[in-house]
C-alpha positions as CSV (number, residue, x, y, z in Angstrom):
1,X,0.4,-0.6,0.5
2,X,0.9,3.9,-0.7
3,X,2.4,5.2,1.7
4,X,2.4,9.4,2.5
5,X,5.7,10.1,0.8
6,X,7.0,7.2,-0.3
7,X,8.5,7.3,-3.4
8,X,8.4,4.5,-4.8
9,X,4.9,4.4,-5.6
10,X,3.7,7.7,-8.2
11,X,0.4,8.2,-8.1
12,X,-1.5,5.6,-10.0
13,X,-3.5,7.5,-12.7
14,X,-7.4,7.8,-11.9
15,X,-8.4,10.4,-15.0
16,X,-9.4,6.7,-17.0
17,X,-9.2,9.3,-19.8
18,X,-7.0,5.9,-21.3
19,X,-10.2,3.5,-23.4
20,X,-9.7,-0.2,-21.6
21,X,-9.8,-1.4,-25.3
22,X,-6.0,0.6,-25.7
23,X,-4.8,-0.5,-22.6
24,X,-1.5,-2.6,-22.4
25,X,0.0,-4.3,-19.6
26,X,2.7,-6.4,-19.1
27,X,2.3,-8.9,-16.4
28,X,5.6,-11.3,-15.4
29,X,4.6,-14.8,-14.0
30,X,7.7,-16.7,-12.1
31,X,10.4,-14.3,-14.4
32,X,8.3,-14.9,-17.5
33,X,7.2,-11.3,-19.5
34,X,4.1,-11.3,-21.0
35,X,2.0,-7.7,-22.9
36,X,-1.7,-8.2,-23.3
37,X,-4.1,-5.7,-24.5
38,X,-7.4,-4.7,-23.4
39,X,-9.5,-6.0,-26.3
40,X,-8.1,-9.6,-26.0
41,X,-8.7,-9.9,-22.4
42,X,-11.8,-7.8,-21.6
43,X,-13.4,-10.8,-24.5
44,X,-13.6,-12.2,-20.9
45,X,-14.0,-10.0,-18.1
46,X,-13.9,-12.3,-15.1
47,X,-10.7,-12.8,-15.5
48,X,-8.2,-12.2,-13.3
49,X,-6.1,-10.6,-15.8
50,X,-9.2,-8.5,-17.3
51,X,-9.9,-7.2,-14.2
52,X,-5.9,-5.8,-14.3
53,X,-7.1,-3.2,-16.4
54,X,-9.3,-1.7,-14.3
55,X,-7.6,-1.9,-11.3
56,X,-5.2,1.1,-11.9
57,X,-8.0,3.0,-11.0
58,X,-8.9,1.6,-7.5
59,X,-5.5,2.4,-6.4
60,X,-3.1,0.6,-4.4
61,X,-5.4,-1.3,-2.8
62,X,-7.1,-2.6,-5.7
63,X,-3.6,-3.7,-7.5
64,X,-2.5,-5.6,-4.7
65,X,-5.3,-7.4,-4.1
66,X,-5.1,-8.9,-7.7
67,X,-1.2,-9.2,-7.9
68,X,1.9,-9.6,-5.4
69,X,3.8,-7.0,-6.7
70,X,3.6,-4.3,-9.1
71,X,5.8,-2.0,-10.6
72,X,4.0,2.1,-11.5
73,X,6.7,2.8,-14.1
74,X,6.7,0.0,-16.1
75,X,2.8,-0.7,-15.4
76,X,4.2,-4.4,-14.8
77,X,2.1,-7.1,-12.6
78,X,3.9,-9.3,-10.7
79,X,2.7,-12.5,-10.1
80,X,4.7,-15.8,-8.0
81,X,2.4,-18.5,-10.1
82,X,3.3,-21.0,-12.1
83,X,4.7,-19.5,-16.1
84,X,4.0,-23.4,-17.8
85,X,0.4,-23.1,-16.8
86,X,0.2,-19.6,-17.6
87,X,1.4,-20.1,-20.9
88,X,-1.6,-22.9,-21.4
89,X,-4.8,-20.8,-19.5
90,X,-3.8,-17.3,-21.4
91,X,-4.6,-19.8,-24.7
92,X,-8.3,-18.8,-24.1
93,X,-8.0,-15.2,-24.6
94,X,-7.0,-16.2,-28.0
95,X,-8.4,-19.7,-29.3
96,X,-11.4,-19.8,-27.0
97,X,-9.9,-23.2,-25.0
98,X,-7.0,-24.2,-23.0
99,X,-5.3,-27.3,-23.4
100,X,-3.1,-28.8,-20.3
101,X,0.5,-29.6,-21.2
102,X,1.9,-32.8,-20.4
103,X,4.1,-33.8,-17.6
104,X,2.0,-30.6,-15.6
105,X,0.1,-32.1,-12.3
106,X,-4.2,-31.8,-13.6
107,X,-4.5,-30.9,-9.9
108,X,-2.4,-27.7,-9.7
109,X,-3.3,-26.9,-13.3
110,X,-7.0,-26.9,-12.8
111,X,-5.7,-24.7,-8.9
112,X,-4.1,-22.3,-11.5
113,X,-7.3,-21.9,-13.4
114,X,-9.2,-21.3,-10.3
115,X,-6.6,-18.2,-9.1
116,X,-6.4,-16.9,-12.8
117,X,-10.9,-17.1,-12.5
118,X,-10.5,-19.0,-15.6
119,X,-14.1,-21.2,-16.3
120,X,-12.6,-24.7,-16.3
121,X,-15.5,-25.3,-19.3
122,X,-13.2,-23.9,-21.2
123,X,-10.6,-26.6,-20.8
124,X,-10.6,-29.5,-23.8
125,X,-12.2,-32.3,-23.1
126,X,-9.6,-34.4,-23.2
127,X,-7.9,-32.4,-20.4
128,X,-11.0,-32.8,-18.2
129,X,-10.8,-36.2,-18.6
130,X,-7.5,-36.5,-17.4
131,X,-8.0,-34.6,-15.0
132,X,-11.0,-36.3,-14.0
133,X,-9.6,-39.5,-13.5
134,X,-6.4,-38.1,-10.8
135,X,-9.7,-37.0,-9.0
136,X,-10.6,-40.5,-9.1
137,X,-7.2,-41.6,-8.4
138,X,-6.5,-39.0,-5.3
139,X,-10.4,-39.3,-3.8
140,X,-9.7,-43.7,-3.9
141,X,-6.0,-43.1,-2.8
142,X,-7.7,-41.0,0.6
143,X,-10.1,-43.7,0.8
144,X,-7.5,-46.1,0.8
145,X,-6.2,-43.9,4.5
146,X,-9.4,-43.2,5.5
147,X,-10.1,-47.1,5.4
148,X,-6.7,-47.6,7.3
149,X,-6.7,-44.9,9.7
150,X,-10.2,-45.9,10.7
151,X,-9.3,-49.5,10.8
152,X,-6.1,-48.4,13.3
153,X,-8.7,-45.6,15.4
154,X,-10.5,-46.7,18.4
155,X,-13.7,-44.9,19.4
156,X,-14.5,-44.9,23.2
157,X,-17.7,-44.0,22.9
158,X,-19.0,-47.4,20.9
159,X,-20.5,-49.5,22.6
160,X,-19.2,-53.1,23.4
161,X,-21.0,-55.2,20.6
162,X,-20.2,-52.1,18.1
163,X,-16.8,-52.9,18.5
164,X,-16.7,-56.8,18.8
165,X,-18.8,-56.1,15.3
166,X,-15.5,-54.1,13.9
167,X,-13.1,-56.0,15.1
168,X,-15.1,-59.4,13.3
169,X,-15.5,-57.8,10.3
170,X,-11.6,-56.6,10.4
171,X,-10.8,-60.3,11.5
172,X,-12.6,-61.4,7.9
173,X,-12.2,-59.5,5.2
174,X,-9.5,-57.6,5.9
175,X,-5.8,-60.4,6.2
176,X,-3.9,-57.7,6.6
177,X,-5.2,-56.1,9.6
178,X,-3.7,-59.0,12.1
179,X,-1.8,-62.6,11.5
180,X,-5.1,-64.6,12.4
181,X,-6.8,-63.2,9.9
182,X,-4.3,-64.5,7.7
183,X,-4.0,-67.6,8.7
184,X,-8.4,-67.3,8.1
185,X,-7.8,-66.0,4.6
186,X,-6.3,-68.6,3.7
187,X,-8.3,-71.7,5.4
188,X,-11.0,-69.9,3.3
189,X,-8.8,-69.9,0.2
190,X,-8.4,-74.4,1.5
191,X,-11.6,-74.7,1.7
192,X,-13.0,-73.3,-2.3
193,X,-9.9,-75.4,-4.0
194,X,-10.9,-78.5,-1.0
195,X,-15.1,-78.7,-2.2
196,X,-14.0,-77.8,-5.5
197,X,-12.0,-81.0,-6.1
198,X,-14.6,-82.7,-4.5
199,X,-17.3,-81.3,-6.6
200,X,-14.5,-82.8,-9.5
201,X,-13.6,-86.1,-7.5
202,X,-17.2,-86.8,-6.9
203,X,-18.1,-87.7,-10.7
204,X,-15.9,-90.6,-11.2
205,X,-17.4,-93.4,-11.4
206,X,-14.4,-95.8,-9.9
207,X,-15.1,-93.6,-6.9
208,X,-19.0,-93.8,-6.5
209,X,-21.0,-95.8,-5.0
210,X,-24.6,-97.8,-5.5
211,X,-27.7,-97.2,-3.7
212,X,-30.6,-99.3,-2.2
213,X,-32.6,-98.4,-6.0
214,X,-29.6,-99.3,-8.1
215,X,-28.6,-95.4,-8.3
216,X,-24.8,-94.0,-8.2
217,X,-23.9,-91.5,-5.7
218,X,-21.2,-89.9,-4.2
219,X,-19.2,-91.6,-2.1
220,X,-19.8,-91.0,1.8
221,X,-16.3,-89.4,2.6
222,X,-16.8,-87.0,-0.3
223,X,-20.2,-86.2,0.4
224,X,-18.6,-85.7,4.6
225,X,-16.0,-83.2,3.4
226,X,-18.5,-81.2,1.8
227,X,-21.1,-81.0,4.6
228,X,-17.5,-79.5,6.3
229,X,-17.5,-76.9,3.5
230,X,-20.8,-75.9,3.4
231,X,-20.7,-75.3,7.3
232,X,-17.3,-73.4,7.4
233,X,-19.3,-71.6,3.9
234,X,-22.3,-70.9,6.0
235,X,-20.8,-69.6,9.1
236,X,-18.3,-67.6,7.0
237,X,-21.2,-66.1,5.4
238,X,-23.4,-65.5,8.1
239,X,-20.9,-63.5,10.5
240,X,-19.4,-61.4,7.6
241,X,-23.8,-60.1,7.1
242,X,-23.8,-60.0,11.1
243,X,-20.7,-57.3,11.4
244,X,-21.4,-56.1,8.3
245,X,-21.5,-51.7,8.6
246,X,-23.6,-51.3,5.7
247,X,-26.0,-54.9,5.4
248,X,-28.3,-53.8,2.2
249,X,-25.0,-53.1,0.6
250,X,-23.4,-56.6,1.3
251,X,-26.6,-58.5,0.3
252,X,-26.4,-57.3,-3.4
253,X,-23.1,-57.1,-3.9
254,X,-21.8,-59.7,-6.5
255,X,-19.4,-61.0,-4.5
256,X,-21.5,-61.8,-2.0
257,X,-24.6,-63.3,-4.1
258,X,-22.4,-65.7,-5.2
259,X,-21.7,-66.9,-1.6
260,X,-24.8,-67.9,-1.0
261,X,-25.4,-69.0,-4.4
262,X,-22.4,-71.1,-4.0
263,X,-24.2,-72.1,-0.8
264,X,-28.0,-72.4,-1.5
265,X,-28.1,-75.6,-3.4
266,X,-26.7,-77.7,-0.3
267,X,-29.7,-76.6,2.0
268,X,-32.2,-76.8,-1.0
269,X,-31.2,-80.2,-2.4
270,X,-31.3,-81.4,1.6
271,X,-34.6,-80.8,1.7
272,X,-35.8,-81.5,-1.0
273,X,-34.1,-85.6,-0.6
274,X,-35.7,-85.8,2.8
275,X,-39.1,-83.8,2.2
276,X,-39.3,-83.8,-1.1
277,X,-40.6,-87.5,-1.5
278,X,-43.5,-86.9,-0.3
279,X,-44.9,-84.3,-2.3
280,X,-43.2,-85.3,-5.9
281,X,-41.9,-88.4,-7.7
282,X,-38.3,-89.8,-6.7
283,X,-37.6,-89.5,-9.9
284,X,-38.3,-85.4,-10.5
285,X,-36.9,-85.1,-6.8
286,X,-33.1,-86.4,-8.1
287,X,-33.1,-84.3,-11.3
288,X,-33.9,-81.5,-9.4
289,X,-31.0,-82.3,-7.1
290,X,-28.8,-83.1,-9.7
291,X,-29.8,-79.3,-11.3
292,X,-28.9,-77.6,-8.2
293,X,-25.7,-79.7,-7.6
294,X,-24.6,-78.1,-10.8
295,X,-25.2,-74.7,-9.2
296,X,-21.8,-75.7,-7.2
297,X,-19.9,-74.6,-9.7
298,X,-20.2,-71.1,-8.9
299,X,-18.3,-71.5,-5.9
300,X,-15.0,-71.2,-7.8
301,X,-15.4,-67.7,-8.3
302,X,-15.1,-67.1,-4.5
303,X,-11.2,-67.4,-5.4
304,X,-11.9,-63.6,-6.9
305,X,-12.5,-62.7,-2.8
306,X,-8.8,-63.7,-2.3
307,X,-7.2,-63.0,-5.7
308,X,-6.2,-59.5,-6.7
309,X,-5.8,-60.8,-10.0
310,X,-9.0,-62.4,-10.3
311,X,-10.2,-58.9,-9.8
312,X,-7.9,-57.6,-12.5
313,X,-9.4,-59.7,-14.9
314,X,-12.7,-59.1,-14.0
315,X,-12.7,-55.1,-14.0
316,X,-10.3,-55.3,-17.3
317,X,-13.2,-57.2,-19.2
318,X,-15.5,-54.8,-17.4
319,X,-13.4,-51.7,-19.0
320,X,-13.4,-53.9,-22.3
321,X,-16.9,-54.4,-23.6
322,X,-16.7,-52.5,-26.2
323,X,-13.9,-53.8,-28.1
324,X,-15.5,-57.2,-27.1
325,X,-18.7,-56.6,-28.4
326,X,-16.7,-55.1,-31.1
327,X,-15.0,-58.7,-31.4
328,X,-18.1,-60.5,-32.1
329,X,-19.6,-58.1,-33.8
330,X,-16.8,-59.2,-36.1
331,X,-17.1,-62.7,-35.8
332,X,-21.2,-62.7,-36.4
333,X,-20.3,-60.5,-39.3
334,X,-17.6,-63.9,-40.8
335,X,-19.8,-66.3,-39.2
336,X,-23.0,-65.2,-41.2
337,X,-20.9,-64.8,-44.5
338,X,-19.0,-68.2,-44.5
339,X,-21.4,-70.1,-43.6
340,X,-23.8,-69.3,-46.3
341,X,-20.9,-69.6,-48.6
342,X,-19.7,-72.7,-47.5
343,X,-23.7,-74.0,-47.9
344,X,-23.9,-73.1,-51.3
345,X,-20.9,-74.4,-52.9
346,X,-21.1,-77.4,-51.0
347,X,-24.2,-78.0,-52.2
348,X,-22.8,-79.8,-56.0
349,X,-20.6,-82.4,-54.0
350,X,-23.6,-85.6,-53.5
351,X,-21.6,-86.3,-50.0
352,X,-21.8,-82.6,-48.5
353,X,-21.8,-82.6,-44.8
354,X,-23.6,-78.9,-44.8
355,X,-27.8,-79.8,-44.6
356,X,-28.4,-76.3,-44.2
357,X,-27.2,-73.3,-43.3
358,X,-27.8,-72.8,-39.4
359,X,-25.6,-76.1,-39.6
360,X,-22.9,-74.4,-41.3
361,X,-22.9,-71.7,-38.1
362,X,-21.6,-74.2,-36.3
363,X,-18.4,-75.4,-39.4
364,X,-18.2,-71.0,-39.5
365,X,-17.8,-70.8,-36.2
366,X,-14.7,-73.8,-35.0
367,X,-13.4,-72.6,-38.0
368,X,-12.7,-69.1,-37.1
369,X,-11.8,-69.3,-33.6
370,X,-8.9,-72.4,-35.7
371,X,-10.8,-74.6,-33.4
372,X,-11.2,-77.6,-35.9
373,X,-13.0,-80.5,-34.7
374,X,-12.7,-81.8,-38.4
375,X,-17.0,-83.0,-37.6
376,X,-17.9,-81.0,-40.6
377,X,-15.6,-80.1,-43.6
378,X,-15.6,-79.0,-47.1
379,X,-15.4,-81.3,-50.2
380,X,-14.9,-79.1,-52.9
381,X,-12.1,-77.3,-54.3
382,X,-14.2,-73.8,-53.5
383,X,-15.3,-75.0,-50.3
384,X,-11.5,-75.5,-49.5
385,X,-11.1,-72.4,-50.6
386,X,-13.8,-70.2,-48.3
387,X,-12.3,-72.9,-45.2
388,X,-9.3,-71.1,-45.5
389,X,-9.7,-68.0,-46.4
390,X,-13.1,-67.9,-43.5
391,X,-9.5,-69.0,-40.6
392,X,-7.6,-66.0,-42.0
393,X,-10.0,-63.6,-41.5
394,X,-10.9,-64.8,-37.7
395,X,-7.4,-65.0,-36.9
396,X,-7.0,-61.3,-38.1
397,X,-11.1,-60.7,-36.3
398,X,-9.8,-62.4,-33.3
399,X,-5.9,-60.3,-33.1
400,X,-6.9,-56.8,-33.4
401,X,-9.8,-56.3,-30.2
402,X,-6.8,-58.3,-27.8
403,X,-4.5,-55.3,-27.5
404,X,-6.5,-52.7,-25.9
405,X,-7.9,-55.4,-24.1
406,X,-4.9,-56.3,-22.6
407,X,-3.5,-52.9,-22.2
408,X,-7.2,-52.4,-20.2
409,X,-5.4,-55.2,-17.9
410,X,-1.9,-53.9,-17.6
411,X,-3.0,-50.2,-16.7
412,X,-6.0,-50.9,-14.1
413,X,-2.9,-53.5,-12.5
414,X,-0.4,-51.5,-12.6
415,X,-3.1,-47.9,-11.4
416,X,-4.0,-50.1,-8.5
417,X,-0.4,-51.2,-6.9
418,X,0.2,-47.3,-7.9
419,X,-2.9,-46.5,-5.1
420,X,-1.4,-48.7,-3.1
421,X,2.5,-47.6,-2.8
422,X,0.3,-44.2,-2.1
423,X,-2.0,-44.7,0.5
424,X,0.9,-46.3,2.3
425,X,3.8,-43.5,1.2
426,X,0.9,-41.1,3.5
427,X,0.8,-43.2,6.3
428,X,4.4,-43.1,6.7
429,X,4.6,-39.5,5.7
430,X,1.8,-38.9,8.7
431,X,3.6,-41.4,11.2
432,X,6.4,-39.4,10.6
433,X,5.1,-36.1,10.9
434,X,3.4,-37.7,14.1
435,X,6.8,-39.0,15.1
436,X,8.2,-35.1,14.8
437,X,5.4,-34.0,16.3
438,X,5.9,-35.5,19.8
439,X,9.4,-34.9,19.7
440,X,9.0,-30.9,19.3
441,X,6.6,-31.5,21.6
442,X,8.9,-33.0,24.3
443,X,11.6,-30.4,23.2
444,X,8.7,-27.7,24.5
445,X,8.3,-29.1,27.0
446,X,11.9,-28.6,28.5
447,X,12.0,-25.4,27.7
448,X,8.8,-24.5,29.8
449,X,10.5,-26.6,33.0
450,X,13.8,-24.7,31.9
451,X,12.4,-21.3,31.8
452,X,10.5,-21.5,34.8
453,X,12.6,-23.7,37.5
454,X,10.1,-26.5,37.2
455,X,7.3,-24.8,38.5
456,X,3.6,-25.2,38.0
457,X,1.9,-27.6,35.9
458,X,2.5,-27.4,32.0
459,X,-0.8,-27.3,30.1
460,X,-1.5,-28.8,26.6
461,X,-2.6,-25.4,25.1
462,X,0.5,-23.9,25.9
463,X,3.1,-26.0,23.8
464,X,3.3,-24.2,20.2
465,X,4.3,-26.7,18.1
466,X,5.1,-25.9,14.1
467,X,2.8,-28.0,11.9
468,X,2.9,-28.8,8.2
469,X,-0.4,-28.0,6.8
470,X,0.6,-31.1,3.7
471,X,0.0,-34.2,6.7
472,X,-2.5,-35.1,8.9
473,X,-1.3,-37.0,12.5
474,X,-1.7,-40.6,13.0
475,X,-2.7,-40.4,16.0
476,X,-3.8,-36.7,16.9
477,X,-7.4,-35.8,17.8
478,X,-7.3,-32.9,16.2
479,X,-10.1,-32.7,13.0
480,X,-8.0,-29.5,11.3
481,X,-4.8,-31.0,9.9
482,X,-5.0,-31.6,6.0
483,X,-3.4,-34.9,4.2
484,X,-1.0,-33.8,1.2
485,X,-4.2,-35.6,-1.0
486,X,-6.1,-33.0,0.7
487,X,-4.2,-29.9,-0.2
488,X,-3.7,-30.9,-3.5
489,X,-7.4,-30.8,-4.3
């Protein structure tokens, strides 16, 4: 602010004689000078640079509310901001849109746009996508950190049942929380494998037994193992349901629906076996039981709960629906064309295996996918030529969408590893900052004791510790500290 008799700041022009369109201002951002004219800046009067034109008549209070420093002789405004981001942002005055350069943090670029008061709607769509992805990553890291902090924190106001419920949930859902939880996760994994092996082994005729009515059934030992596995799955599901913080979300989750489908057939078949014979014919009961026992294959999907690789594969397939749709479309068109051609070309042969176009669909499928069972094959020269072209086109059609699907898998897998590492890094930073705060607090206590001659109590309110605004204390109860992620956002 200009003080009386201060020669550093000559009087600012207040006559307003110059037209805004003809005004020329110089902006120095991080050592990079830019010259702007009023006719360009006034296209977007809400921006900070446009406000600089009108602030000259408002005195130094108005000027320094918009910039960090000002040179009246040169009429040059100084800003301590990122010059690279500024070069991108000023494109809005010339091209009506903003593009973000590579290497600039999207969150920091967003903050720069907010500082210069340039609306995010001028940001190009490709850059908006990059910004939204970065926001999602930061939110995911913050969510993971918050989950870990919630697990570490203990609320003294919670009831004993709530504490027990939280402990059971961590014990069953978070194997990394303790050594016993890892043991339970390994046991659950082994039970899934055992039940799947028992289901397969039980179909071997040599291991089956014949009941009184001459029907083959599973060996009693395998049946006992199956019962034990189902008992474990049932107990695990019930405990997880009871301890779940959101039971509706838990019940509608895909993996939990798989758990129910893996358990339910056992109890339904048990009921039909003991009670269904009185209500329907025995043969119908056996058919229903066999159909339900086939549903036991759903338990193999329980492995996805314990395998990050399967979870990554599932997510990659979800993100690759467009590529998979293209693959199916290519194959569908090729199957229809080559099956119709194969049927037409093979009609002249007396021993043709192509009886109809729908029957030729099977031949086209196994040919284009390069399986080639050989149950249906062409016998004419034109038919063989058509078959050769069909499997070449099949290889091309399958190979084209594979690369994007693999890229989606690798990208998501690497992203999960980065997020996991970032969450651990945030916790390490918070623990380090907490240790430094404790050390500083102890030093302050010793200095106060020395200055006061060890007289009188020391109150925590008197301890002045310098905290960084980029961390959260792991053990602190204060809520006004912010993490590095929150500061970035």
